[in-house]
C-alpha positions in Angstrom: -8.5 -19.0 21.1 -11.7 -17.2 20.1 -12.4 -13.6 20.6 -14.7 -13.1 23.6 -17.9 -11.1 23.6 -17.4 -7.6 24.9 -19.6 -6.2 27.7 -22.7 -4.4 26.4 -21.5 -1.1 27.8 -18.2 -1.4 25.9 -20.1 -2.1 22.7 -22.4 0.9 23.2 -19.3 3.1 23.8 -17.6 1.9 20.6 -20.9 2.5 18.6 -21.2 6.0 20.1 -17.6 6.8 19.3 -17.9 5.5 15.7 -21.0 7.6 15.3 -19.2 10.5 16.8 -16.3 10.2 14.3 -13.7 9.3 17.0 -12.9 5.8 15.7 -11.6 4.5 12.4 -12.7 1.0 11.5 -11.8 -1.6 8.9 -15.1 -0.6 7.2 -13.5 2.8 6.3 -10.7 1.3 4.3 -11.2 1.4 0.5 -9.8 -2.1 0.0 -8.5 -5.1 2.0 -5.0 -4.2 0.9 -5.4 -0.8 2.5 -5.9 -2.5 5.9 -2.2 -3.6 5.9 -1.2 0.0 5.6 -3.8 1.4 8.1 -3.2 -1.4 10.7 0.3 -2.6 10.1 0.3 -4.0 13.6 -1.9 -6.8 12.4 0.7 -7.8 9.8 3.3 -7.9 12.6 1.3 -10.3 14.7 2.7 -13.8 15.1 1.1 -15.9 12.4 -0.2 -18.5 15.0 -1.8 -15.8 17.1 -3.5 -14.2 14.0 -4.7 -17.6 12.7 -6.2 -18.3 16.1 -8.5 -15.3 15.9 -8.8 -14.8 12.1 -12.2 -16.6 11.7 -13.6 -14.7 14.7 -12.6 -11.1 13.6 -15.7 -9.0 12.9 -14.2 -5.6 13.1 -10.8 -4.0 13.6 -10.8 -0.5 15.0 -8.8 2.2 16.7 -9.3 5.7 18.0 -8.2 8.5 15.7 -6.3 10.1 18.6 -3.9 7.0 18.5 -3.1 7.6 14.8 0.6 7.8 13.8 1.9 11.2 12.6 1.9 9.9 9.0 -1.0 8.7 6.9 -1.3 6.5 3.8 -3.4 7.6 0.8 -5.3 10.0 3.1 -6.1 7.3 5.7 -4.7 7.2 9.2 -2.0 4.7 10.2 -2.2 2.9 13.6 0.3 0.9 15.5 -2.3 -0.4 17.9 -5.8 -1.7 17.3 -8.8 -3.5 18.9 -10.8 -6.4 17.6 -14.5 -7.2 17.9 -15.8 -10.7 17.2 -18.4 -11.1 14.5 -21.3 -11.2 16.9 -20.2 -7.9 18.6 -19.5 -6.3 15.3 -23.1 -6.9 14.2 -24.4 -5.4 17.4 -22.1 -2.3 17.0 -23.1 -1.8 13.4 -26.8 -2.1 14.2 -26.3 0.5 17.0 -24.5 3.0 14.6 -27.2 2.6 12.0 -29.9 3.2 14.6 -28.2 6.3 15.8 -27.9 7.5 12.2 -31.6 6.7 11.6 -32.6 8.6 14.8 -30.7 11.7 13.7 -32.4 11.5 10.2 -35.8 11.2 11.9 -35.2 14.2 14.1 -33.5 16.5 11.5 -34.9 15.2 8.2 -31.3 15.0 7.0 -28.7 12.2 7.1 -26.2 12.6 9.9 -22.7 13.7 9.3 -21.4 10.7 11.1 -18.4 8.6 10.1 -20.6 5.6 9.8 -19.5 2.4 8.0 -21.2 3.6 4.8 -19.1 6.8 4.5 -15.5 7.6 3.9 -13.6 8.7 7.0 -12.2 12.1 7.6 -8.7 12.8 6.2 -5.9 12.7 8.7 -3.6 15.7 8.6 -0.6 16.1 10.9 
C-alpha cells in the first residue's frame, strides 16, 4: 500500500504551518534515533503496516499543539503523526523554502521560521 498524494491545498497548508512554526517534522530531529523518541507511535505500528509504507515515506510531521506533556532532549514527543510521500514532501519543502526566500527578499533578513534547516523551538510544559 503506497502513500497517496495529498491534495494541493493540504500541501500548501502544511507548508504554511511549517513556515509558521506550528509543525514539527522529522527534519527537525538531530538524528534518526531521535525519531523513535519524538514519534514513538511509529515504533508501535504493526511491522507489516510500516513495511508497506516505509519506502514511500518522505516526511513525518505533527502539530506542536498535539505534543505530549513531556519532551525528550528538548524535543517534543507525539503519540500521533502524519506522513507525506516522497513526492509531496519535495513539494512542501520547496514551498517552505520559497516562503523563506520571499521573506528574505522583502526584509533583507532570513526569516525566523522553523524551516527544515533550523532547529525547532524547545517544548516546555
